[in-house]
C-alpha positions in Angstrom: 18.0 -12.1 16.3 19.5 -8.4 15.1 16.8 -5.9 13.7 17.4 -3.2 11.2 15.8 0.0 11.3 14.9 1.6 8.0 13.3 5.1 7.1 11.3 5.2 4.0 9.5 8.2 2.4 6.3 7.3 0.4 5.2 10.3 -2.1 1.8 10.2 -3.7 0.9 11.9 -7.0 -2.8 12.3 -8.6 -3.4 9.7 -11.2 -6.8 9.8 -13.0 -8.2 11.8 -9.9 -6.9 9.3 -7.4 -4.1 9.3 -4.8 -1.3 7.3 -6.3 2.1 6.2 -4.7 5.1 7.5 -6.2 8.4 5.8 -6.1 9.9 5.8 -2.8 13.3 6.7 -1.2 14.8 5.9 2.2 16.7 8.1 4.6 19.6 7.3 7.1 17.4 8.8 10.2 14.0 9.6 11.3 14.8 13.4 11.4 16.1 13.2 7.9 13.2 11.2 6.9 10.7 13.7 8.4 12.6 16.8 6.6 12.7 14.9 3.4 8.8 14.2 3.6 7.9 17.5 4.3 9.9 18.7 1.3 8.7 16.2 -1.0 4.8 17.1 0.1 5.7 20.7 -0.7 5.4 20.1 -4.4 3.4 16.7 -4.4 -0.4 16.2 -2.8 1.4 14.2 0.1 4.0 12.0 1.3 3.9 9.5 4.3 7.4 8.7 6.4 7.3 5.1 7.4 9.8 3.2 10.2 10.4 -0.2 9.3 11.7 -2.8 11.8 13.5 -5.8 9.8 15.2 -8.9 10.7 18.8 -8.7 9.7 19.2 -12.1 8.6 15.9 -12.4 6.4 14.7 -9.2 5.9 11.3 -9.9 7.1 9.6 -6.9 8.3 8.6 -7.2 12.3 6.9 -3.6 12.5 5.9 -0.9 10.1 5.1 2.4 11.5 4.0 5.8 10.1 6.0 8.3 11.9 4.7 11.3 9.7 2.0 12.5 7.3 2.4 15.5 5.0 -0.4 16.5 2.8 -2.9 14.1 1.5 -2.3 10.3 2.2 -4.9 7.9 0.6 -7.3 6.6 3.1 -6.3 2.9 2.5 -2.7 3.3 2.8 -2.7 2.8 6.7 -5.0 -0.1 6.5 -2.9 -1.5 4.1 0.3 -1.0 6.2 -1.4 -2.7 9.2 -2.2 -6.0 7.2 1.3 -6.5 6.4 
């Protein structure tokens, strides 16, 4: 079973006085994802950078890890990730 590694930047914006996820983007490497996360957070309330390991054949995630936090991140965000 081969695994693929994906890096996702999840920005957040404020909607009705609450941090809400904005459309996410991906990066080719962890370094680029961290740079992009920092850049995005400079113009938004916050951004999280995720490292996702998934089965190559099924796409089923085996591991999701927050590798970077920039600015404000909703408290429940990491709890929701751990539940996956």
